[in-house]
Backbone as ProteinMPNN parsed JSONL, in Angstrom:
{"seq_chain_A": "MADETYTGEFYCVKCRAKHEATGTIQVNDKGRRAAKAECPECGTKLNRFLPSK", "coords_chain_A": {"N_chain_A": [[-65.906, 13.798, -20.795], [-64.799, 16.296, -22.851], [-66.286, 18.952, -24.347], [-66.597, 19.255, -27.973], [-65.428, 21.259, -30.394], [-66.146, 23.269, -33.427], [-64.709, 25.07, -35.867], [-65.33, 26.972, -38.725], [-66.833, 27.673, -41.948], [-69.962, 28.893, -42.157], [-73.495, 29.165, -43.416], [-75.6, 31.884, -43.167], [-78.795, 32.32, -43.112], [-80.433, 34.839, -42.652], [-78.848, 36.886, -43.113], [-78.131, 35.973, -45.847], [-75.381, 34.981, -46.575], [-71.949, 33.541, -46.109], [-70.24, 32.658, -43.322], [-67.53, 33.017, -41.21], [-67.25, 31.161, -38.026], [-67.146, 29.846, -34.907], [-68.263, 26.962, -33.349], [-69.898, 24.788, -31.252], [-69.97, 21.074, -31.266], [-72.548, 19.056, -31.524], [-74.538, 15.727, -31.062], [-77.522, 14.565, -32.738], [-80.423, 12.709, -32.161], [-80.503, 10.664, -34.025], [-77.685, 10.133, -34.285], [-76.237, 12.079, -35.727], [-73.993, 14.077, -36.59], [-73.6, 17.722, -35.713], [-72.636, 21.194, -35.954], [-73.156, 23.719, -33.817], [-73.575, 27.235, -33.921], [-73.401, 31.125, -33.578], [-74.271, 33.539, -35.616], [-71.982, 36.049, -36.565], [-72.277, 38.523, -37.477], [-75.582, 39.255, -37.55], [-76.683, 37.852, -35.415], [-77.878, 35.253, -35.345], [-78.909, 31.999, -35.014], [-76.708, 29.369, -36.088], [-76.389, 26.336, -37.94], [-74.556, 23.596, -38.798], [-74.289, 20.68, -40.563], [-72.25, 17.792, -40.081], [-69.535, 15.336, -41.384], [-69.72, 12.01, -40.367], [-67.485, 10.606, -37.852]], "CA_chain_A": [[-65.869, 14.185, -22.015], [-64.556, 17.593, -23.323], [-67.048, 19.475, -25.637], [-65.873, 19.162, -29.17], [-65.673, 22.491, -31.262], [-65.894, 23.178, -34.599], [-64.476, 26.414, -36.674], [-65.416, 27.088, -40.258], [-67.747, 28.343, -42.811], [-71.581, 28.678, -42.0], [-74.142, 29.973, -44.096], [-76.747, 32.54, -42.445], [-80.101, 32.329, -44.031], [-80.834, 35.958, -42.737], [-77.775, 37.582, -44.295], [-77.586, 35.067, -47.009], [-74.137, 35.107, -46.799], [-71.382, 32.606, -45.656], [-69.517, 33.601, -42.32], [-66.602, 31.998, -40.218], [-67.565, 31.317, -36.878], [-66.874, 28.793, -33.964], [-69.354, 26.128, -32.77], [-70.067, 23.126, -30.524], [-70.381, 20.017, -31.887], [-73.58, 18.025, -30.795], [-74.993, 14.449, -31.914], [-78.644, 14.39, -32.48], [-80.821, 11.202, -31.99], [-80.17, 9.813, -35.282], [-76.478, 10.101, -34.383], [-75.641, 12.859, -36.932], [-73.087, 15.273, -35.921], [-73.894, 19.021, -36.195], [-72.064, 22.003, -35.495], [-74.155, 25.125, -33.653], [-72.839, 28.471, -33.589], [-74.08, 32.188, -33.775], [-73.792, 34.517, -36.722], [-71.12, 37.348, -36.144], [-73.015, 39.668, -38.115], [-76.713, 39.356, -36.975], [-76.497, 37.145, -33.796], [-78.888, 34.47, -35.973], [-78.44, 30.65, -34.748], [-76.425, 28.949, -37.212], [-76.303, 25.084, -37.958], [-73.792, 22.758, -40.018], [-74.41, 19.157, -40.641], [-70.667, 17.237, -40.27], [-69.349, 14.038, -41.673], [-69.52, 11.229, -39.295], [-66.199, 10.088, -37.562]], "C_chain_A": [[-65.811, 15.636, -22.459], [-65.793, 17.889, -24.638], [-65.948, 19.88, -27.036], [-66.42, 20.805, -29.905], [-65.357, 22.326, -32.627], [-65.808, 24.632, -35.443], [-64.484, 26.516, -38.073], [-66.389, 27.708, -40.459], [-69.269, 27.864, -42.311], [-72.422, 29.498, -42.908], [-75.465, 30.683, -43.242], [-77.841, 32.769, -43.331], [-80.764, 33.801, -43.805], [-80.257, 36.775, -43.211], [-77.612, 37.456, -45.475], [-76.205, 35.216, -47.694], [-73.339, 33.77, -45.725], [-70.459, 33.502, -44.866], [-68.49, 32.609, -41.672], [-66.975, 31.945, -38.734], [-67.494, 29.785, -36.178], [-67.889, 28.341, -33.246], [-69.167, 24.809, -31.843], [-70.614, 22.349, -31.425], [-71.501, 18.95, -31.032], [-73.928, 17.258, -31.803], [-76.428, 14.555, -31.773], [-79.473, 12.9, -32.028], [-80.412, 10.343, -32.747], [-78.643, 9.626, -34.983], [-75.825, 10.998, -35.517], [-75.288, 13.65, -36.21], [-73.587, 16.594, -36.686], [-73.186, 19.99, -35.293], [-73.276, 23.244, -35.218], [-73.211, 26.399, -33.329], [-74.034, 29.696, -33.652], [-73.745, 33.06, -34.816], [-73.14, 35.737, -35.874], [-71.839, 38.454, -36.421], [-74.456, 40.172, -37.388], [-77.147, 38.465, -35.563], [-77.578, 35.962, -34.388], [-78.038, 32.968, -35.499], [-78.067, 29.999, -35.973], [-76.188, 27.226, -37.052], [-75.688, 24.528, -39.169], [-73.769, 21.439, -39.656], [-72.872, 19.147, -41.016], [-70.721, 15.791, -40.61], [-69.218, 13.339, -40.36], [-67.779, 10.823, -39.145], [-65.464, 9.014, -38.181]], "O_chain_A": [[-66.893, 16.222, -22.425], [-66.048, 17.156, -25.593], [-64.913, 20.545, -27.061], [-67.553, 21.286, -29.876], [-64.542, 21.509, -33.056], [-66.851, 25.257, -35.634], [-63.486, 26.072, -38.641], [-66.981, 28.315, -39.567], [-69.622, 26.698, -42.134], [-71.981, 30.619, -43.164], [-76.276, 29.928, -42.705], [-77.672, 33.474, -44.326], [-81.614, 34.119, -44.637], [-80.893, 37.615, -43.847], [-77.141, 38.303, -46.233], [-75.931, 35.467, -48.867], [-73.936, 33.182, -44.823], [-69.979, 34.575, -45.233], [-68.741, 31.404, -41.675], [-66.952, 33.075, -38.245], [-67.742, 28.751, -36.797], [-68.491, 29.117, -32.505], [-68.238, 24.005, -31.918], [-71.491, 22.667, -32.228], [-71.2, 18.228, -30.081], [-73.847, 17.544, -32.997], [-76.768, 14.656, -30.594], [-78.77, 12.039, -31.499], [-79.957, 9.276, -32.334], [-78.255, 8.667, -35.65], [-74.884, 10.538, -36.165], [-75.942, 14.061, -35.251], [-73.902, 16.642, -37.875], [-73.083, 19.775, -34.085], [-74.081, 23.637, -36.062], [-72.259, 26.398, -32.549], [-75.238, 29.457, -33.745], [-72.543, 33.324, -34.782], [-73.592, 36.252, -34.851], [-72.001, 39.327, -35.568], [-74.526, 41.236, -36.773], [-78.109, 38.786, -34.865], [-78.36, 35.755, -33.46], [-76.819, 32.832, -35.6], [-78.871, 29.971, -36.905], [-75.781, 26.857, -35.95], [-76.058, 24.796, -40.312], [-73.302, 21.045, -38.587], [-72.278, 19.91, -41.777], [-71.658, 15.067, -40.274], [-68.717, 13.886, -39.377], [-66.996, 10.759, -40.093], [-64.342, 8.718, -37.772]]}, "name": "protein", "num_of_chains": 1, "seq": "MADETYTGEFYCVKCRAKHEATGTIQVNDKGRRAAKAECPECGTKLNRFLPSK"}
């Protein structure tokens, strides 16, 4: 299975601003989908929960 990607808006808690980023979609133990990316400004890890398919 190919890795899914998500391109969209993430909120960076370090910059306290929203940024556009591309990240991979992962499914946690409870089945919740989340996109994980890196802030283009400061390099902090970003997470965004996504709706189920």
